[in-house]
C-alpha positions as CSV (number, residue, x, y, z in Angstrom):
1,M,0.0,0.0,0.0
2,T,1.4,3.4,-1.1
3,E,-1.6,5.5,-0.5
4,G,-0.7,8.5,1.7
5,L,3.0,7.9,1.5
6,T,5.4,10.6,0.3
7,L,7.2,9.0,-2.6
8,N,9.6,9.9,-5.4
9,P,7.2,9.7,-8.4
10,A,10.0,8.4,-10.7
11,L,10.8,5.6,-8.3
12,A,7.2,4.8,-7.6
13,A,6.6,4.5,-11.4
14,T,9.5,2.1,-11.9
15,F,8.5,-1.5,-12.4
16,A,9.1,-4.1,-9.6
17,P,12.3,-6.2,-9.6
18,P,11.5,-9.0,-12.1
19,V,13.4,-11.8,-10.4
20,M,11.7,-11.0,-7.1
21,E,8.3,-10.9,-8.8
22,A,9.0,-14.3,-10.5
23,R,10.0,-15.9,-7.1
24,R,6.6,-14.8,-5.7
25,W,4.9,-17.1,-8.4
26,L,6.3,-20.0,-6.4
27,A,4.2,-19.2,-3.3
28,G,1.7,-22.0,-2.6
29,V,3.0,-24.3,-5.3
30,T,4.3,-27.7,-4.4
31,F,6.5,-29.8,-6.5
32,P,6.5,-33.6,-6.2
33,A,9.8,-35.3,-5.4
34,D,9.8,-37.1,-8.7
35,R,9.4,-33.8,-10.6
36,P,11.2,-31.0,-8.7
37,L,11.2,-27.4,-9.9
38,I,13.5,-26.6,-12.8
39,N,14.6,-23.0,-12.2
40,V,15.9,-21.3,-15.3
41,S,15.2,-17.8,-14.0
42,Q,18.4,-17.1,-12.2
43,A,21.2,-15.2,-13.9
44,A,23.9,-15.9,-11.4
45,P,25.7,-18.9,-9.8
46,V,23.8,-20.7,-7.1
47,E,26.8,-22.6,-5.7
48,P,29.3,-21.0,-3.2
49,P,32.9,-20.2,-4.3
50,P,35.4,-23.0,-4.5
51,V,36.7,-24.3,-1.2
52,A,40.2,-22.9,-1.7
53,L,38.8,-19.4,-2.2
54,R,36.5,-19.7,0.8
55,R,39.4,-20.7,2.9
56,A,41.5,-17.8,1.7
57,M,38.6,-15.4,2.6
58,A,38.1,-17.1,6.0
59,D,41.8,-16.8,6.7
60,A,41.7,-13.1,5.8
61,A,38.6,-12.6,8.0
62,M,40.6,-14.0,11.0
63,D,44.1,-12.8,10.3
64,R,43.8,-9.4,8.6
65,P,42.2,-6.6,10.7
66,E,41.8,-4.4,7.6
67,A,39.3,-7.0,6.2
68,H,36.7,-5.5,8.6
69,L,37.5,-1.8,8.2
70,Y,36.7,1.0,5.7
71,G,39.0,1.0,2.7
72,P,39.6,3.4,-0.2
73,V,36.5,4.6,-1.8
74,L,37.6,3.5,-5.3
75,G,38.8,0.1,-4.0
76,N,42.0,-1.5,-2.8
77,P,45.1,-0.6,-4.8
78,D,46.2,-4.2,-5.2
79,L,42.8,-5.2,-6.8
80,R,42.7,-2.1,-9.0
81,A,46.2,-2.9,-10.2
82,A,45.3,-6.5,-10.9
83,V,42.2,-5.5,-12.9
84,A,44.2,-3.0,-14.9
85,A,46.9,-5.6,-15.7
86,E,44.3,-8.3,-16.6
87,F,42.4,-6.0,-19.0
88,S,45.6,-4.6,-20.5
89,R,46.8,-8.2,-21.2
90,S,43.4,-9.5,-22.4
91,Y,42.6,-6.7,-24.7
92,G,46.1,-5.8,-25.9
93,G,45.8,-2.2,-24.7
94,T,46.9,-0.1,-21.8
95,V,44.7,0.4,-18.7
96,D,46.2,2.2,-15.7
97,P,45.2,1.4,-12.1
98,G,44.0,4.9,-11.8
99,Q,41.4,4.2,-14.5
100,V,39.8,1.4,-12.4
101,A,37.2,1.6,-9.7
102,I,36.0,-1.3,-7.6
103,T,32.3,-1.2,-6.9
104,Q,29.7,-3.1,-4.9
105,G,28.8,-5.3,-7.9
106,C,28.4,-4.4,-11.6
107,N,24.9,-2.9,-11.1
108,Q,26.5,-0.2,-8.9
109,A,29.2,0.3,-11.5
110,F,26.4,1.0,-14.0
111,C,24.6,3.4,-11.6
112,A,27.8,5.3,-11.0
113,T,28.5,5.5,-14.7
114,I,25.1,6.9,-15.5
115,T,25.3,9.4,-12.6
116,T,28.5,10.8,-14.1
117,L,26.9,11.1,-17.5
118,A,23.3,12.1,-17.4
119,R,20.6,13.9,-15.5
120,A,16.8,13.9,-15.6
121,G,15.5,14.6,-19.1
122,D,18.6,13.2,-20.8
123,Q,18.6,10.0,-23.0
124,V,20.5,6.7,-23.1
125,I,20.2,4.2,-25.9
126,L,19.5,0.6,-24.8
127,P,19.3,-2.3,-27.3
128,T,16.2,-4.4,-26.8
129,P,15.7,-6.9,-25.3
130,W,17.4,-4.9,-22.5
131,Y,18.8,-5.8,-19.1
132,F,16.0,-4.8,-16.8
133,N,18.1,-3.3,-14.0
134,H,19.6,-0.9,-16.5
135,K,16.2,0.3,-17.5
136,M,15.1,0.5,-13.9
137,W,17.9,2.8,-12.9
138,L,17.3,5.1,-15.9
139,D,13.6,5.3,-15.0
140,M,14.4,6.1,-11.3
141,Q,16.6,9.0,-12.4
142,G,14.1,10.4,-14.9
143,I,16.4,9.5,-17.8
144,A,14.7,8.3,-21.0
145,A,15.7,4.9,-22.3
146,L,15.7,4.9,-26.1
147,P,14.9,1.4,-27.3
148,L,17.1,0.1,-30.1
149,P,15.5,-3.1,-31.4
150,C,18.0,-5.8,-32.2
151,G,17.9,-7.6,-35.6
152,E,19.0,-11.0,-36.8
153,G,21.1,-12.9,-34.2
154,L,19.9,-10.4,-31.6
155,L,22.5,-7.9,-32.7
156,P,22.0,-4.1,-32.6
157,D,22.5,-2.0,-35.7
158,P,24.8,1.1,-35.4
159,D,22.9,2.8,-38.2
160,R,19.6,2.5,-36.4
161,A,21.3,3.8,-33.3
162,A,22.7,6.8,-35.1
163,A,19.1,7.8,-36.1
164,L,18.1,7.9,-32.4
165,I,20.9,10.2,-31.2
166,G,19.7,13.7,-30.4
167,P,21.0,16.7,-28.5
168,R,20.2,15.1,-25.1
169,T,21.5,11.6,-25.8
170,R,24.4,10.9,-23.5
171,A,25.4,7.2,-24.1
172,I,24.9,3.9,-25.8
173,V,24.9,0.8,-23.7
174,L,26.1,-2.6,-25.0
175,V,26.0,-5.8,-22.9
176,T,28.1,-8.5,-24.4
177,P,27.8,-11.5,-24.0
178,N,24.2,-10.2,-23.7
179,N,21.8,-10.6,-20.8
180,P,19.1,-11.6,-21.7
181,S,19.8,-12.9,-25.2
182,G,23.2,-14.5,-24.8
183,A,24.3,-12.9,-28.0
184,E,28.1,-12.3,-28.4
185,Y,28.6,-9.0,-30.3
186,P,31.3,-9.3,-33.0
187,A,34.4,-7.2,-32.5
188,G,33.7,-5.3,-35.8
189,L,30.2,-4.4,-34.6
190,V,31.5,-3.2,-31.2
191,G,34.1,-1.1,-33.1
192,R,31.4,0.5,-35.2
193,F,29.5,1.5,-32.1
194,F,32.7,3.0,-30.7
195,D,33.2,5.0,-34.0
196,L,29.6,6.2,-33.8
197,A,29.9,7.3,-30.1
198,Q,33.2,9.0,-30.7
199,E,32.0,10.8,-33.7
200,R,28.8,12.0,-32.0
201,G,30.6,12.9,-28.7
202,I,28.7,10.5,-26.5
203,A,29.8,7.6,-24.2
204,L,29.9,3.9,-25.1
205,I,29.1,1.9,-22.0
206,L,30.3,-1.7,-22.4
207,D,29.0,-4.1,-19.8
208,E,31.0,-7.3,-20.0
209,T,29.7,-9.0,-16.9
210,Y,29.8,-12.4,-18.7
211,R,33.1,-11.9,-20.5
212,D,34.6,-15.0,-18.8
213,F,32.0,-17.2,-20.5
214,D,32.5,-15.8,-24.1
215,S,32.8,-18.8,-26.5
216,R,35.4,-17.0,-28.6
217,A,39.2,-17.2,-28.2
218,G,41.1,-14.0,-27.8
219,A,39.9,-10.4,-27.1
220,P,36.3,-9.8,-28.0
221,H,37.1,-6.3,-29.2
222,D,40.0,-3.9,-29.6
223,L,38.6,-0.8,-28.0
224,L,41.1,-0.6,-25.1
225,A,44.0,-0.7,-27.7
226,R,42.6,2.4,-29.5
227,P,44.1,5.9,-28.9
228,D,42.2,7.9,-26.4
229,W,39.8,5.1,-25.7
230,D,38.9,6.5,-22.3
231,R,37.4,9.6,-23.8
232,T,34.6,7.4,-25.1
233,V,34.5,3.9,-23.5
234,I,33.4,3.1,-20.0
235,Q,33.8,-0.6,-19.4
236,L,32.0,-2.6,-16.7
237,Y,32.8,-6.0,-15.2
238,S,31.5,-8.3,-12.4
239,F,33.4,-10.8,-10.3
240,S,30.2,-12.4,-9.2
241,K,29.9,-14.8,-12.2
242,A,33.6,-15.7,-12.5
243,Y,34.3,-16.6,-8.9
244,R,30.8,-17.1,-7.5
245,L,31.1,-14.1,-5.3
246,T,27.5,-13.0,-5.8
247,G,26.8,-12.3,-2.1
248,H,30.0,-10.3,-1.7
249,R,29.1,-7.8,-4.4
250,V,32.3,-7.0,-6.2
251,G,32.4,-5.3,-9.6
252,A,34.7,-3.0,-11.6
253,L,34.4,0.2,-13.7
254,I,37.1,1.2,-16.1
255,A,37.1,4.8,-17.4
256,S,39.2,7.9,-17.6
257,T,40.9,9.2,-14.5
258,A,39.0,12.4,-15.0
259,R,35.7,10.5,-14.7
260,M,37.0,8.6,-11.7
261,A,36.9,11.8,-9.7
262,Q,33.2,11.9,-10.3
263,V,32.7,8.2,-9.7
264,E,34.4,8.7,-6.3
265,K,31.8,11.2,-5.3
266,F,29.0,8.8,-6.1
267,L,30.6,5.8,-4.5
268,D,31.5,7.6,-1.3
269,T,27.9,8.7,-1.0
270,V,26.2,5.3,-1.6
271,A,28.8,2.8,-0.2
272,I,31.8,4.6,1.3
273,C,33.9,1.6,0.1
274,P,33.5,-1.8,-1.5
275,S,33.4,-4.9,0.6
276,Q,36.9,-5.7,1.9
277,L,36.3,-9.5,2.1
278,G,34.9,-9.4,-1.4
279,Q,37.9,-7.6,-2.8
280,I,40.3,-10.0,-1.0
281,G,38.4,-12.9,-2.6
282,A,38.3,-11.4,-6.0
283,L,42.1,-10.7,-5.9
284,W,42.8,-14.2,-4.7
285,G,40.6,-15.6,-7.5
286,M,42.4,-13.7,-10.2
287,G,45.7,-15.0,-9.0
288,N,44.9,-18.6,-8.3
289,L,41.8,-19.8,-10.2
290,R,42.6,-19.3,-13.8
291,D,42.4,-23.1,-14.5
292,W,39.3,-23.5,-12.4
293,L,37.6,-20.7,-14.3
294,A,38.5,-22.3,-17.6
295,G,36.7,-25.4,-16.4
296,E,33.7,-23.4,-15.4
297,R,33.6,-21.7,-18.8
298,A,33.8,-25.1,-20.6
299,E,30.9,-26.5,-18.5
300,V,28.7,-23.4,-19.2
301,L,29.4,-23.6,-22.9
302,A,28.6,-27.3,-22.9
303,R,25.2,-26.5,-21.2
304,R,24.6,-23.8,-23.8
305,D,25.1,-26.4,-26.6
306,A,22.9,-28.9,-24.8
307,T,20.2,-26.3,-24.4
308,V,20.3,-25.2,-28.1
309,A,20.2,-28.9,-29.2
310,A,17.3,-29.8,-26.9
311,L,15.1,-26.8,-27.5
312,S,15.7,-26.6,-31.2
313,G,14.2,-30.0,-31.5
314,L,10.8,-28.9,-30.1
315,P,8.1,-28.3,-32.7
316,G,7.4,-24.6,-33.0
317,W,10.1,-23.5,-30.6
318,R,13.0,-21.4,-31.9
319,V,16.3,-20.5,-30.1
320,K,16.9,-17.0,-31.5
321,S,20.3,-16.6,-29.7
322,A,22.3,-18.3,-27.0
323,G,25.5,-17.6,-25.1
324,A,27.0,-17.0,-21.6
325,Y,24.2,-18.0,-19.2
326,F,21.2,-17.4,-21.5
327,A,19.1,-18.5,-24.4
328,W,16.4,-16.2,-25.9
329,V,13.7,-18.5,-27.1
330,Q,10.6,-17.9,-29.1
331,H,7.6,-20.0,-28.0
332,P,4.8,-21.3,-30.3
333,L,1.8,-20.7,-28.1
334,A,-0.9,-18.1,-28.6
335,E,-0.7,-16.5,-25.2
336,S,1.7,-13.9,-24.0
337,S,4.9,-15.0,-22.3
338,A,3.7,-12.8,-19.3
339,S,0.9,-15.3,-18.5
340,L,2.7,-18.3,-20.0
341,A,5.7,-18.0,-17.6
342,R,3.4,-17.8,-14.6
343,R,1.4,-20.9,-15.8
344,M,4.6,-22.9,-16.4
345,V,5.3,-22.9,-12.7
346,A,2.2,-24.9,-11.8
347,D,1.6,-26.8,-15.1
348,I,5.1,-28.1,-15.8
349,G,7.3,-27.1,-12.8
350,V,9.5,-24.6,-14.7
351,L,10.4,-21.1,-13.6
352,A,11.6,-18.9,-16.4
353,L,11.3,-15.1,-17.1
354,P,9.0,-13.9,-19.8
355,G,10.3,-11.7,-22.6
356,T,8.0,-9.0,-21.5
357,M,10.3,-8.3,-18.6
358,F,13.0,-7.3,-21.0
359,M,11.1,-5.2,-23.5
360,P,9.1,-1.9,-23.7
361,P,5.4,-2.5,-22.8
362,D,4.3,-1.5,-26.4
363,D,6.7,-4.0,-28.1
364,P,4.8,-7.2,-29.0
365,D,8.1,-9.1,-29.4
366,G,8.4,-9.6,-25.7
367,A,5.2,-11.6,-25.5
368,R,6.6,-14.2,-28.0
369,H,9.8,-15.0,-26.0
370,L,11.2,-16.5,-22.8
371,R,14.6,-16.0,-21.3
372,I,16.1,-19.4,-20.4
373,A,19.0,-19.1,-17.9
374,F,20.6,-22.6,-18.4
375,A,24.0,-22.1,-16.5
376,N,22.7,-23.7,-13.3
377,V,21.0,-26.7,-15.0
378,D,23.0,-29.8,-15.9
379,A,22.5,-31.9,-19.0
380,P,20.0,-34.3,-17.6
381,R,17.8,-31.5,-16.4
382,I,18.1,-29.7,-19.7
383,A,16.7,-32.7,-21.3
384,Q,13.9,-32.7,-18.7
385,L,13.3,-29.0,-19.4
386,A,12.7,-29.8,-23.1
387,E,10.3,-32.6,-22.3
388,R,8.3,-30.3,-20.0
389,L,8.2,-27.5,-22.5
390,A,7.0,-30.0,-25.2
391,A,4.1,-30.9,-22.9
392,L,2.8,-27.3,-22.7
393,S,-0.6,-26.8,-24.2
394,G,-1.9,-23.6,-25.6
């Protein structure tokens, strides 16, 4: 009940968190032991970090007093230096530790970025389907999200983006590998968006939360190797997916040192500093879990392949794109995915998010799609998922 409350109208008008809404669909539903719930709604690891990482963090909690104290607003120098070195190595460019901020998760990195760029009444271009938390933050701030519909392969078109840019457009946001579609944007396409943003004097925000699960070998783009990249690019990253540090909230933001002065103001206000234990865990993971992470990547990619194979064999169903943790799937039923996803919980014991949660309300494409987050589902359960979807009736 909000009647009589004094509320920020922009916040009150923002839609409810989709994952929390979907979890509420489980209330009162029981699942028999021989047919447990298959949850393909979650976009993050559900297992704890590997034992060695947990032990390192436990040792730090016991032996390092600073693990319990405030630290630098922009993050610990050792982790900032490690991120700079890793991105310099991986992308063949030069990133200085002073161009790195550590944040309380990648969502906070996005919020900080937008706060440095835009104010109420400004515009930011979001390819659709979009990541709903990006849209939510823009709505809360009174910043207009300009939808950029993706084409074949769920890839955005720079020429269509160019037509959207106006005097109050401040940035283009690319998420690759994409949430919710899984699409991996080709390096040439990312480069074209960089050229467009640079030419028009706006920012290119590149969210690579799922970069550790990209199926391609080598750097996914060359932007960090370009001259003066930091005048245009703001790169975001999450440690949550790579090292299962979801509850510790550790992300990173890479941008110019001039922008960092503004980022520091925001982070000092909303967090004071990132989690010390989370940072210690992230640094330990970067230094010790490269082989383990390669195994995690291989398993996620195997589950992607299993999902594509299983769902592509269903009459009327179409996997439009798949990668990282996700498949964007067109369903064959007459009803909207908004009601279908709710019905799937009770009818077939599957929890998935409807495409309507990732699209503008007036875009009918959302009603025809589901996001399937397969990363936490092993091959036998992927086969069961396909069997249950095949049993749906319209």
